[in-house]
C-alpha positions in Angstrom: 120.9 95.8 66.2 117.4 95.1 67.5 116.8 91.8 69.5 113.7 90.1 68.5 113.4 88.6 72.2 110.0 87.9 73.3 109.3 88.4 77.2 106.2 86.6 78.4 104.1 88.8 80.7 104.0 86.5 83.6 107.9 85.5 83.4 110.1 87.9 85.4 113.1 89.2 83.4 116.3 90.0 84.9 116.1 93.5 83.4 112.5 94.2 84.9 111.9 96.3 87.9 109.0 97.0 90.0 107.7 100.4 89.4 105.6 100.4 92.5 108.6 99.4 94.6 110.8 102.2 93.2 108.2 104.7 93.8 107.9 103.7 97.3 111.6 103.9 97.7 111.8 107.5 96.4 108.8 108.5 98.3 110.4 107.3 101.6 113.6 108.7 100.8 112.1 112.1 100.2 110.0 111.8 103.3 113.0 110.9 105.2 114.9 114.0 103.8 112.2 116.3 104.8 112.0 115.1 108.3 115.6 115.2 108.8 115.8 118.7 107.4 112.8 119.6 109.7 114.2 118.0 112.6 111.2 115.8 113.1 108.7 118.5 112.8 105.9 116.9 110.6 104.3 120.3 109.7 107.4 121.7 108.4 108.4 118.5 106.7 104.8 118.6 104.9 105.5 122.2 103.7 108.9 121.1 102.3 107.0 118.4 100.3 104.2 120.7 99.4 101.7 118.3 100.9 99.2 118.5 103.7 100.4 117.5 107.2 97.6 114.9 107.2 98.8 113.4 103.9 102.3 113.2 105.1 101.2 111.1 108.2 99.4 108.6 105.7 102.3 108.4 103.6 104.7 107.8 106.6 102.4 104.9 107.7 102.2 103.5 104.1 106.0 103.5 103.7 106.2 101.9 107.0 108.5 104.7 108.4 106.7 105.2 111.6 108.9 105.4 114.9 112.2 104.4 113.3 112.0 107.6 111.1 111.3 109.9 114.1 114.0 108.4 115.9 116.3 109.1 112.9 115.1 112.6 112.6 115.6 113.2 116.3 119.1 112.0 116.2 120.1 114.0 113.2 118.6 117.1 115.0 121.0 116.4 117.7 124.1 115.8 115.5 124.1 112.2 116.3 124.3 109.6 113.5 121.1 107.4 112.9 121.5 103.6 113.8 
């Protein structure tokens, strides 16, 4: 059965998602994965992601990962759980 519900463009719907937000989450997750696998080495992480090192730096900043991400990757490289 097809519902003929009409959703106004300016009204948020409980079924709606923000594509931009989800893409940022996926990007941050992949950067976290690459930095963890490379033990915080951004050049190696960039190679894993098949992007330039400078692009990785830009994306780290855009995702707001910064220092916290470096700490998590460093902890992972020493076998410590990230806080």
